[in-house]
N, C-alpha and C positions, 0 to 999 in steps of 0.2 A: 542680236545674237542668238543661234542657233547652236546648241550642245548635242549630241549625241551619248549617252550613257549606254556604255555594253558590260553585262554582268549574267555570272553562270547561277545568278540566286535572284527571287525574288517571289513576292508572294503569287501564289497561297504559302510559300516557304517561308515560316515565318523567324525571323532570328534579325540583327541589330544591322546588316548589313540592308536587308528588305526593310525597315524599317526607315535607316538612313538616309538610301533613293527617295523612297518614296516624300520625307521630309524633304526632302533639297530642291527636288525638282516642283512639287506645289509651290512653295516658299520662291523659288523663283519665276515659275510662272507668275505668281502677283509681281513681281518687280518686273517684268517686262521680256523675260529670256525665254525662250521658246527651247521646248528638248524634247528629243525621240528617244526611248529606252526599247534595246533589245535583251531578252531575258529569255529561257528557257519555258517551254509548253511542258507542265505537271497534268495535264487529262487532254483529252478529244475538245475539251470548249475550252481551253485559254485559248484568246485571240480575238473573243466574241467582248472585249471588256472598255476600259477604258479609254479612250484615243490618244494617241502617241506612245504606245504600247504594240512592240512585233514578238511575236515568239517562235521561237526558233522549233523544232522537232526534236527529242531528244530523249536518253536511253535511262534506265535506272543506273544509279550508283553504286556498288556492291560493298556491304555492309550499313549503308547509311539509306534506308527505306526513304529518308524527306528526300532527298534531294534527288537533281536528275544532268546530267551529263549533255550540252548540247551537242549535236553531230554538226562534224568538223565543216563537211562541204554544205551542211545545209547553213549554217549559220555565215559563211562565207556569203552565200550566195543570198541570205537574207539581207549582210550588209549593200552587197553591191547594189540590191535592187529597188533602196532605199528610194523614196524621191525628194528632190531639191538638194541644197548645199549647206554642210554644214561649217561652223568656224572651229570646232573644238572637239576632238571625241575625249572623253575622260571615263574612263576606267575603274570599275569597282570592285574586281576579284581577281585573285593572281595564279587563274585556272585556263581555259581556254577562252575566255575572254578579254586575256589578256594579250592574247599572241595575235586572233584575231582583231583587235581592237587598236592594236601597233600596227600590224599592219593594214588594214583600210585607211588608217590616219594616212600613213604613210602615200599610201594609191592617192587618193585626193589631194596629198599635201596640205593639211593640216596641223597642227600642233595638238599631242597626245600628254591630256596628266591621267595619274592613278589615283587613290585613295586607298590606300595599303591600308583594309581594316583586318586582316587575315594573322593570324602569329603563323605560319607555315611550319615550322620545329614543333606545335603541337599537334598541329592537325594530322603529319606524318607519323608521329609516335602512338595517336590514338586510333589513327585509320590501317596505317601499316605496319601490326604489330610485328610482323616478321623480322621489319629491317633492323636489325641494332640501332639501340640509340643513341652512339656516336655517330654512326655513319646518320642516321639518321637527320641530326643534329648539323651536320657537317655541308648533306645535299640539302638543306633546306637553307640555307645560309645561301651557300653557292647559289641558289638557284634565285632568291631573292635580290642577290647582288645584278646575278643577270637581268633581273626583269626591271629592276628598279633604272637599270643603268638605260634600258629601251626610251624613255620618258622622257618629257620636257619639262615637268613638274611633278612632285611625289608629295600628299596630300598626308596627313599623319591626324588619325583623329584623335589622339593624347599626345601630352607633353612626353612620356614616357616611353611611347609608342616610337616616338620619334626620335629620343636614347636609343633605343634597344637597334633600331634601325642603323643608327650610324656604328655601333657597338659590332655589329655584320659588316660593316665597312663598306655602307652604302654611301659614294659620296656626290649624289645626285640632288638638284634643289630641292629642297624641302620646306612645308611650312605645315604647320597646326590651324585643323580649320575642325573641331567639334562638331557632333549632331548637335543641334538644338532640339528644344521639346516647344511643341507646336501647344496656341493656345489652348487645344481641348484637351490637352490631356492634367489642363487645370479645371476645368469643369468636373465638380465634389459628385464620387461617386456614392452610390447609396447600399450602404455594408449592411445594413439589416435587408434588405432586399435581397444578397447576395447568402447572408448564413440561411434564410427560410431557403431557397433555392436549393442548398446542397445541405439542408439538416445540422446546420452548427448550432448550435444552441448560444443567446444570447450570454456571454461572460465568458463564455469560454475562452481562453484563453488562443489565439489564434497566432500561428508565425506562416508567413509567406513566403515561397519561395515564385521568382518570374523567370521563364528564361526556355531555354532548351536543355531534352530533358538529355543531355552529351555528356559521355567521362570527361572532358576537360574540363566540364564547370564543376567539377568538385562536391557533388551533392553527395556523395558518401561520406565526406568529411562535414555534412551538416546533419545528416542522420546518426550519427557516432557524437555530436555535442549534443541532438536533442536526448539521444537516450540518458548523456549527463543532465542539462537540465529537468527529467523529469524523476528523477529523485526528488526535487524539491517542489517540481510540477509536473506531476503528475494529469493532472486535469488540462495539459495543453494540448494543442492538435498542430499538427506540420501538414499545412498543404503544400503542393508542388503542381503549380500551371504552368503546362507545357507540353510535348512530345521530343521523341529523339531517340536515338539508337541506345541510349541507356537504359530505356526504360523497364524490360524484363530482366535488367541485370539489379537493379533498384529496387523491383517489386519482391527480388530473391533476400536482398539485403532486408528491408522492411521484414518479411518473414522472418529470418533467420535474429535476427535483434527483438523478433519480438513485440513490435511496434501497428501488426496489424488495426488495429482499431484506434490508433491514434496517428496514422500517415495517411491524406488522400491524396489521391495524383485526379485533377480535375478536365486536364489537357489545354487543346488551346481553347482560349476566349474569346469573344466576339469584343474587337478594341473599341468600338465605340460606345459600350455600354455594359459587359460583360468584365470586363477587366479592367472598369475602372472601379464598379462596383467593389470585385476582387481587394482589388488593393483597399478601398475604403473601410473593410469590414477586418482587413489585417489590422491586429494589437503592432505588431513588429515585422518589419519587412530584413530577411535574411540573405545573406548571400557570400560564397568564398569563393567565388574563379579565378582561375590560375590566368586563365589566357585571355580576358576582357582585352579588347582595344580600345574600348570608352568605357561602356557599361550603363546603357544608355536605362537599363530596370530602376540600376538605384533610381536618377530621375524621376522618373515615372510615379516612382513611391513617395517619392518627398514630397510632387506637385499634388498630391492628394493626404499633404498631411502624415505619410506616416513614420515614424523612429525609426532609424537601421543601424543593422550589428551586422558590419562586415569584415571579412580582412581588407588589407590596400596592395593589391600587387597588379603592374602594369597600367593599364590604361583605367582604373579602379582609382588609383593612386593617386588620377587628378582631378577625381570628382571628390575625394572624400577628405574637405579639406575643414581646417577647425572651423568652427560654427557653423557646421552644415547639418545640424541635425541628426549625425551620426554619431556610433558608436563606434571606434576602429580597432579591432582587437587582433593579435596573433592569430593563425593558425594550431591552435591547441584547444581541443576538444571541452576541458576544464573552466578555461578563461572564455573561449565565447559562449559556453550557457551561463556562466556567472553574468556575465552583461546583458543577455534574453534577462534570463530573472529579475536583473536590477530593476531594470525598464520597469517588467509585467508589476514588480510590489513598488513604484513608485510612480502613482498614476498623475500628477502634478508633472515630474521630470520626464514622462511621456510627452505630457501637452507643451511641453517646452521645444522641447526635440523636435517633435512634428512641426511646430508652427516655426520654428528656426530652415526646415527643411524646406519648407514653403516657399519662404521665401526669397533662400540660397537658389531653389528650380527656378525663380523667374529670371535672374540674372542669367541661362541657359536659351533664351528665348532664339528659338529658329530662326526669326526672320535678320536676327542680329547673323546670324550664323551664314546667312545668307549672301547677306550681303556683303560678307567677309569675301566667299566663294566669288561674288562676282567682278569684285578687285583681283583678285587672283588671275580669274578670266582673263581678265581685260591685260593685267602685265606680260603673261604668258603669250598671247596676243600681239603685244606690241613687242617682246621680244624676238619672236618666230618673224616680224614684217623687219625688224633691225637685219636680223642674219640671211634672210632673202638679200638684204641688198649686199651682201659679201659674199663674190662669186665663189666657187667652190667648195662653199662648207660641206660637210657630206651632212645627213641625216644619220639621228642614230642607229647601231646595229640592229636591226629585231630579227630573231634567232626564226626560224621557218621550223613550224612543225613538218613531221614526216606527211609524206602524201595520205598515209593508210591512217594518220591521226582522227 
């Protein structure tokens, strides 16, 4: 079996979609499934990397310095020049990759599936602020319904995302297949090494957020909860690991709240060592995003034995189950701060939560999720073969982008 992945995002752009693609491709390869990924070029050097990745020339995205927009003509040419035959196209993002991937699948006569990672409604709200919220919501849902109707099978990374798509009016066949954790995520990090490298004294309570530093991640709420926590634990430190378009805004909030000495931004960390060490250094992992379709960083923190304090919204609710090593609280600053304080004040309880989280994270092994993905691919291919035996049945309708797009 040979699969073509098409995505509007991939490393070096760090986010959950990039991680999901990399994780699945690695495990699928181990299980005998070959794949090629078509994704944007972020720098001139992109392209001289691991085999099986084709980079497309791309330009910058307004209001978002991290992302790139592939040039439409270059994207189509790249797809049409790929050598060999593909059995199936797997689209990973609902922007240009969707339209090009669906068009190419129809051109070569193979089925197309799509993982719906992106909560389009919140994306439009934060990155097209001139659009009234009610109009943005209606437009996002209309686009989502249209795109989901284009594909032979949808994949939701969590059960709450499946429910949300159903509420949008999506009627396409859909299965839930989360992204799992690779085995190397369980390799213990060196928290002492991280603290020494970043000037964090041993014994100082360290709260950690890992993820994109973006408006939809609700980091403002974490900062205001941290203000509440400091009333009882003035020695606490909040560390924010990641980059994104909200970085300047959050820096100004930190200054306005008088937190300059107690909040550190450390940017992106090397996943092979630096990120593992960062997780291991933390006393509590904190999270409050409203837009996660899964929430992989929660599992990564658990895999390092860290207790978690988090809200449970959309995809995070599918992870944060009873006995998972997390304290789930509402989005209310005083309650959130109190949950953190209680863990910091009770080291035996913190250790129990960490052990529970580690055991729970092991049930999310990425190899198991890859096996489920292969099963889905097989079902889609069998259904396509049956359809081809029924003369006159039309292909799904794929909207074309304007020629100037």
